[in-house]
C-alpha positions as CSV (number, residue, x, y, z in Angstrom):
1,M,114.5,66.6,29.7
2,E,111.4,67.8,28.0
3,K,110.8,66.9,24.3
4,E,110.8,69.9,22.1
5,K,107.7,70.1,20.0
6,W,108.1,71.3,16.5
7,S,105.7,74.0,15.4
8,L,103.9,73.8,12.1
9,K,106.2,76.5,10.8
10,D,109.3,74.5,11.7
11,K,107.9,71.4,9.9
12,F,107.2,73.4,6.8
13,E,110.7,74.9,6.9
14,V,112.3,71.4,7.1
15,A,110.0,70.2,4.3
16,E,110.9,73.2,2.2
17,A,114.7,72.5,2.7
18,I,114.2,68.9,1.7
19,F,112.2,69.7,-1.4
20,T,114.8,72.4,-2.4
21,I,117.5,69.8,-2.2
22,I,115.5,67.3,-4.3
23,V,114.7,69.9,-7.0
24,S,118.3,70.9,-7.2
25,L,119.4,67.3,-7.6
26,M,116.8,66.8,-10.3
27,A,118.0,69.9,-12.2
28,I,121.6,68.6,-12.0
29,W,120.5,65.2,-13.2
30,G,118.5,66.7,-16.1
31,T,121.5,68.8,-17.1
32,V,123.7,65.7,-17.2
33,I,121.1,63.7,-19.2
34,A,120.9,66.6,-21.7
35,W,124.6,66.7,-22.0
36,E,124.8,63.0,-22.7
37,N,122.1,63.3,-25.4
38,G,124.0,66.1,-27.2
39,F,121.4,68.7,-26.5
40,W,123.9,71.5,-25.9
41,H,125.7,70.6,-29.2
42,K,122.3,70.8,-31.0
43,L,121.5,74.1,-29.3
44,K,124.9,75.5,-30.4
45,H,124.3,74.4,-33.9
46,I,121.0,76.2,-34.0
47,A,122.5,79.4,-32.6
48,D,125.3,79.3,-35.1
49,H,122.8,78.8,-38.0
50,L,120.7,81.7,-36.8
51,H,123.7,83.9,-36.4
52,Q,124.8,83.0,-40.0
53,E,121.3,83.9,-41.3
54,F,121.2,87.2,-39.5
55,A,124.7,88.1,-40.7
56,Q,123.7,87.3,-44.3
57,E,120.6,89.5,-44.0
58,E,122.8,92.4,-42.8
59,I,125.2,91.9,-45.7
60,N,122.2,91.9,-48.1
61,K,120.8,95.1,-46.5
62,L,124.2,96.8,-46.9
63,S,124.5,95.5,-50.4
64,D,121.0,96.8,-51.3
65,A,121.8,100.2,-49.8
66,N,125.1,100.4,-51.7
67,M,123.3,99.4,-54.9
68,A,120.7,102.1,-54.3
69,Q,123.4,104.7,-53.8
70,E,125.1,103.7,-57.0
71,I,121.8,103.8,-59.0
72,K,121.2,107.4,-57.6
73,K,124.7,108.4,-58.7
74,L,124.2,107.0,-62.2
75,E,120.8,108.7,-62.5
76,Q,122.4,112.0,-61.5
77,K,125.1,111.6,-64.1
78,I,122.5,110.8,-66.8
79,K,120.5,114.0,-66.0
C-alpha cells in the first residue's frame, strides 16, 4: 500500500477545521464567563434604562404638542 500524501490544500483545510473548532469553543467559554459575571443582567439593565428614557422623551414630546395645541386654542378664543 502506498502512503497517501497530503497536498498543501488538504493540510490547510484540516488546520482551518481545527481552528474553527477552537474559536467556537472559546466563544462558548466567553459566553459562560460573561454569564457568570452578570454581564447579561447588566446589559438588560442598561437596555431597560434606555427604553425608559426614550419613552419619557416621547411622553414629553406629546405633552409639549398637546400644550401647544391648547395655547393655540386659547389664543384663538382671546382674539
